[in-house]
Structures are given as C-alpha cells and as structure tokens.
C-alpha positions in Angstrom: -3.9 49.0 -54.5 -2.0 49.5 -57.7 -2.5 47.3 -60.7 0.7 45.3 -60.3 0.2 44.5 -56.7 -3.4 43.5 -57.5 -2.1 41.2 -60.2 0.4 39.6 -57.9 -2.4 39.0 -55.0 -4.8 37.6 -57.7 -2.2 35.2 -59.0 -1.4 34.1 -55.6 -4.9 33.4 -54.7 -5.5 31.4 -57.8 -2.3 29.3 -57.2 -3.4 28.5 -53.5 -7.1 28.1 -54.0 -8.6 24.7 -53.9 -12.3 25.4 -54.6 -15.1 23.0 -55.6 -14.3 23.4 -59.4 -10.7 22.2 -58.8 -11.9 19.3 -56.6 -14.4 18.1 -59.4 -11.7 18.5 -62.0 -9.3 16.3 -60.0 -12.1 13.7 -59.6 -12.8 13.7 -63.4 -9.2 13.3 -64.1 -8.8 10.3 -61.7 -11.8 8.6 -63.1 -10.7 9.2 -66.8 -7.1 7.8 -65.9 -8.6 4.7 -64.0 -11.0 3.8 -66.9 -8.2 4.0 -69.5 -10.1 6.6 -71.3 -7.1 9.0 -71.4 -4.8 6.2 -72.7 -7.2 5.7 -75.7 -7.4 9.3 -76.5 -3.8 9.8 -76.4 -3.2 7.1 -79.0 -5.5 9.1 -81.5 -2.7 11.6 -82.4 0.9 11.2 -83.2 2.9 13.7 -81.4 6.5 14.8 -80.6 8.4 13.9 -77.5 7.4 15.4 -74.1 9.9 16.6 -71.4 8.8 16.7 -67.8 10.4 18.5 -65.1 10.5 17.9 -61.3 12.3 19.7 -58.4 12.2 17.6 -55.2 10.5 14.5 -53.8 9.0 14.3 -50.3 8.6 11.4 -47.9 5.0 12.5 -47.6 2.2 13.4 -49.8 1.4 16.9 -48.4 3.4 20.0 -48.0 3.8 22.6 -45.2 0.4 24.0 -45.8 -1.3 20.8 -46.2 -1.1 21.2 -50.0 -0.6 18.1 -52.2 3.1 17.5 -53.2 5.0 14.8 -55.1 5.6 12.2 -52.3 7.9 9.2 -52.9 5.0 6.7 -53.3 3.3 9.0 -55.9 6.8 9.4 -57.8 6.9 5.6 -58.0 3.4 5.5 -59.6 4.3 8.2 -62.1 7.5 6.5 -63.2 5.8 3.1 -63.4 3.1 4.7 -65.5 5.4 6.4 -67.8 7.6 3.3 -68.3 4.5 1.3 -69.1 2.6 3.7 -71.3 5.3 5.8 -72.9 8.9 5.4 -74.0 11.3 7.0 -71.6 14.5 8.2 -73.2 17.5 10.4 -72.3 17.1 14.2 -72.8 20.2 14.0 -74.9 18.5 11.6 -77.2 15.6 14.1 -77.8 18.3 16.9 -78.4 20.2 14.7 -80.9 17.0 13.8 -82.8 16.0 17.3 -83.1 19.4 18.5 -84.1 20.0 15.9 -86.8 16.4 15.2 -87.9 16.6 11.5 -86.5 13.5 9.5 -85.5 12.5 8.9 -81.9 10.2 6.3 -80.5 6.5 7.2 -80.6 5.5 8.5 -77.2 9.0 9.3 -76.3 9.4 11.3 -72.9 12.3 12.5 -71.0 12.3 13.3 -67.2 14.4 16.1 -65.7 14.9 17.7 -62.3 16.0 21.2 -61.5 18.3 22.5 -58.6 19.9 19.5 -57.1 18.3 18.4 -54.0 19.7 15.6 -51.8 16.3 13.8 -52.0 16.8 13.4 -55.8 19.5 10.9 -54.9 18.1 9.4 -51.8 14.4 9.1 -52.9 14.0 9.5 -56.5 17.1 7.8 -57.9 16.3 4.4 -56.7 12.8 4.5 -58.3 14.3 5.6 -61.6 16.8 2.7 -61.6 14.2 0.2 -60.4 12.0 1.0 -63.4 15.1 1.4 -65.8 14.1 5.0 -66.6 16.8 7.6 -67.3 16.6 11.3 -66.1 18.5 14.4 -66.2 19.5 16.7 -63.3 20.3 20.4 -63.7 22.7 21.4 -61.0 23.0 24.9 -59.2 26.8 24.6 -58.9 27.2 27.3 -56.3 25.0 25.5 -53.7 26.5 22.1 -53.9 27.8 20.7 -50.7 26.6 23.9 -48.8 23.9 24.5 -46.1 22.2 27.1 -48.2 18.5 27.3 -48.8 16.7 28.0 -52.1 15.3 31.3 -51.1 11.7 30.6 -51.9 11.5 27.7 -49.7 13.3 29.6 -47.0 10.7 32.3 -47.3 8.0 29.7 -47.1 9.4 28.5 -43.7 9.4 32.0 -42.5 5.9 32.7 -43.5 4.6 29.6 -41.9 6.2 30.4 -38.6 6.3 34.2 -38.1 3.7 37.0 -38.0 3.4 38.7 -41.4 3.8 42.1 -39.9 7.2 41.3 -38.6 8.3 40.0 -41.9 7.1 43.1 -43.7 8.9 45.5 -41.2 12.2 43.7 -41.6 12.3 43.0 -45.3 13.3 46.7 -46.1 11.3 46.6 -49.2 8.0 48.6 -49.6 6.3 46.1 -51.8 6.9 43.2 -49.5 5.7 45.5 -46.6 2.5 46.3 -48.4 1.6 42.6 -49.2 2.4 41.7 -45.6 -0.1 44.5 -44.4 -2.9 43.4 -46.6 -4.5 40.9 -44.2 -4.0 38.0 -46.7 -3.7 34.5 -45.6 0.1 33.6 -44.9 0.4 31.3 -47.9 -1.3 33.8 -50.2 1.0 36.5 -49.1 4.0 34.1 -49.4 3.1 33.5 -53.1 2.6 37.2 -53.8 5.9 38.0 -52.3 7.7 35.3 -54.2 6.1 36.5 -57.5 7.3 40.1 -56.7 10.8 39.1 -55.8 11.1 37.0 -59.0 10.6 40.2 -60.9 13.3 42.3 -59.4 17.0 42.2 -60.1 18.9 39.3 -58.3 20.9 41.6 -56.2 17.6 43.2 -54.7 16.2 39.8 -54.2 19.2 38.7 -52.2 19.3 41.9 -50.2 15.7 41.4 -49.1 16.5 37.7 -48.1 19.6 38.6 -46.2 17.8 41.1 -44.2 15.1 38.6 -43.3 17.8 35.9 -42.7 19.6 38.0 -40.3 16.6 38.7 -38.1 14.7 35.5 -38.7 17.1 32.6 -39.2 15.5 29.2 -40.0 17.2 25.9 -39.8 17.7 24.0 -43.0 15.8 20.7 -43.1 16.3 17.4 -45.0 13.6 18.3 -47.6 15.5 21.2 -48.8 19.2 20.2 -48.5 21.3 20.2 -51.6 23.6 17.4 -52.8 27.4 17.2 -52.3 29.6 16.9 -55.2 30.3 13.2 -54.4 26.4 12.7 -54.4 26.1 14.5 -57.7 28.7 12.2 -59.1 26.9 9.3 -57.7 23.7 10.0 -59.7 25.5 9.0 -62.8 25.4 5.4 -61.6 21.6 5.7 -61.4 21.3 6.6 -65.1 21.3 10.4 -64.7 22.6 12.8 -67.0 23.9 16.1 -65.5 23.6 19.6 -66.8 24.1 23.1 -65.4 21.5 25.4 -63.8 23.7 28.6 -63.2 25.9 29.2 -60.1 23.4 31.0 -58.0 20.0 30.6 -59.7 19.3 34.3 -60.7 16.6 34.9 -63.3 18.9 35.6 -66.2 16.4 37.8 -68.0 16.6 40.3 -65.2 20.4 40.4 -65.0 22.8 42.7 -66.9 24.1 40.5 -69.9 27.7 40.4 -68.4 26.5 39.0 -65.2 24.2 36.6 -67.0 27.0 35.3 -69.1 29.3 34.8 -66.0 26.7 32.6 -64.4 26.2 30.6 -67.6 30.0 30.1 -68.2 31.0 29.7 -64.6 28.4 26.9 -64.1 29.7 25.1 -67.1 33.3 25.4 -65.9 32.5 24.3 -62.4 30.5 21.4 -63.5 33.3 20.3 -65.8 35.9 20.6 -63.0 33.6 18.4 -60.7 32.7 15.8 -63.3 35.8 15.6 -65.5 33.7 16.2 -68.6 32.1 19.3 -70.3 28.3 19.5 -69.7 26.3 20.1 -72.8 22.9 20.8 -71.4 21.5 23.8 -69.5 18.4 24.8 -67.7 17.1 28.5 -67.5 16.3 29.4 -63.9 12.5 29.9 -63.7 12.5 28.7 -67.2 12.8 32.3 -68.4 14.7 33.1 -71.6 15.2 36.1 -73.9 16.8 36.0 -77.4 20.0 37.6 -75.8 20.2 35.0 -73.1 19.5 32.2 -75.4 22.4 33.5 -77.5 24.7 33.5 -74.4 23.7 29.9 -73.5 24.5 28.8 -77.0 28.1 29.9 -76.7 28.6 27.3 -73.8 26.0 24.6 -74.3 24.4 22.5 -77.1 21.0 22.1 -75.6 18.8 24.1 -73.1 15.4 23.7 -71.5 12.7 26.2 -70.5 9.5 25.8 -68.6 7.4 26.9 -71.6 4.7 24.2 -71.8 4.3 22.1 -74.8 5.7 19.2 -76.7 8.8 19.3 -78.9 8.6 19.2 -82.7 10.9 19.2 -85.6 10.8 22.9 -85.4 11.7 23.2 -81.9 15.1 25.0 -81.1 17.3 22.8 -79.1 18.2 25.9 -77.1 14.6 26.5 -76.0 13.1 23.1 -75.4 9.6 23.1 -73.8 8.9 21.3 -70.7 5.6 20.2 -68.8 5.5 20.5 -65.1 5.1 17.2 -63.2 1.7 17.5 -61.4 1.1 15.8 -58.0 -0.7 12.7 -59.2 -0.4 10.2 -61.9 -3.9 11.0 -63.0 -3.1 14.6 -63.6 0.0 13.6 -65.5 -2.0 11.3 -67.7 -4.4 14.0 -68.3 -1.7 16.6 -69.2 0.3 14.4 -71.5 -3.0 13.3 -73.3 -4.2 17.0 -73.5 -0.9 18.2 -75.1 -0.8 15.1 -77.4 -4.3 16.0 -78.7 -3.5 19.5 -79.4 -0.1 19.0 -80.7 0.7 20.1 -84.2 4.1 20.0 -85.8 4.6 23.4 -87.0 6.7 26.4 -85.7 
C-alpha cells in the first residue's frame, strides 16, 4: 500500500470509529454541559464571534450506518441553547463589523447552511423562526429544482447497498478499485473513496460518478433532495440570508483558474437572476481556498466563509471567515464553543 492510500484509509478509519475513548469523551461533555460547567468556563474569556455551519437536518437521530446525525429534535435543542446562552446575529452583521471595525454583541454567533437541501426549509426553518434566530443558506445554484444527488451521498447509498467489488470494477479508476478490494468495512471504504475523489479534478470525479451512476442508479430520497427556486425564495420569509456556493460544487483549488472563476461568477449571476438582488456572500466548496481563489471570489462577493476552524477576530479577512462544524449534540456544541473561546486570542 502506498503512503497516500494508507493515509486515506487511516483517516477513514478515524472518522468512522466510535471506540471506548470516544464514548467516554461524549459522556464527559454531556455531564459538563448538564452541570453548567461549560457555561461558566466560557464566560472566563472574551472572544470574537463564532460562525457555525450545517448541511442538512434529518427526521431521525441516526444515519444510514447507525451513526449519530443532526435530527430535527437535536437541532431544536441546539438553536434553543444558542438563543439562550449566546447572541445569534446575521452573518452579514459579523462581516460588516469586521470590515468597518464596529462592535458586536459579546458571544455573537451566526448560523449557516451549505448546499441547499429541501429539509433546510421543511425542518430547520420553522425552528429558527420559532426561536427568532437568523441564518444564512449558501446555494449550489446548478442543482436547484433538479433531481440530482450530491455525489458523496449518492456514493454512500451505493456503498450501503452494493458489493464493494462491483463498485471497484465499475468505477474505472485504479485507486477506487484498490480501496474496494482491500477488505475494508463498507463505510470505511466509502470514506476513503470520498477522500480520494475530493483530491482529484472535478472532471475526473464526475467521470467516476457517471460510470457508477450508469451501472448502479439509485433513487433520490427526501433526505437529499434540493430546494426549488420558489423554496429558496421562501426561506427569506424565515429570516434567512442567501449566498452562493458555486454552480456545481467543484473544489475550486483543484480547478483551472478560468473554470473556477466561471463557477464563482455564474453562481452570483444565477442567484441574482432568481432573487432579484445581487448576492454578497459566498461559501467555498469543501471550505478550501487558495490565495488565487480568494482573489477571484473577491471580484464578485464581499464576504466568504471557509471551513477552517476558529473564531473571528479583528484581524480576520472577510473573504476567509472561519467556521465551526455543528456537532451532533448540544453538549458537543457547548463544548466546542467553550473550547474555542478559551483558546481565542485576538491576533492574526
């Protein structure tokens, strides 16, 4: 096994493993949250605003593999916690404060969603409106109103239903074939293949998916269906701001710059045509941004978010705002926000 393949498998095993140490850690976080210890600790340090990101919300608390996911009841607990213990603000308010040196409320937090799934409107939006919490949705404009999958979830469904050997043979890619022939658990093999496919050019990624899709079509389900344009517009009535997330969700740092610029500019244009106003905010697919890509985004947008973990500070670039991934439980969310607040230092 070469070094890169070994790294992919090691990382996949780490992501999918729930060992005794992980269970103990979750228990400690839950106890600390219930006791109020985390709330007391988080008040010890003044810190900059946090931006949290979600993707989709499920009706149930476990995913396809039995793993914990953000179910609708857990989202309600998280939003209630944030509205009680923090000060939810619009992402545009954080950007304006950083850009102009304006003050923000202590414990300011902004909530964001990437991609544009229908459950953001059906399940999440009513919770946000009920608690008076604003949010921002970053839309993949090319999938709005379609029956397309986000390729990673489509691959997940294939791996959960089909023999790995068949997938490896059909993919037409030697690395995917090698991963599928290693005797790994299906979910570990899935995560290793996803990690690999995220590292290759978008055209190659889509070529592999087209070959698999032709041989193994899987029906789109409600968990993964995208919004229509009418539904995107309806989110504004729930207090959502809307930004762009490219047209087809390529990882821009792996694209030729002219193709990356088209994805950026066309998503801005399509969103403006659909909404009647120019979008000012952008989210990098997979959170990845290079100096060249940041420069391109700056030609069309005023603000952009990454998935680099951390809190904002006066030194944070408004074109490279950090975000924290939303964990699956409110106790973990409390822990992560406290941890970052305690380590926060306002310096570049």
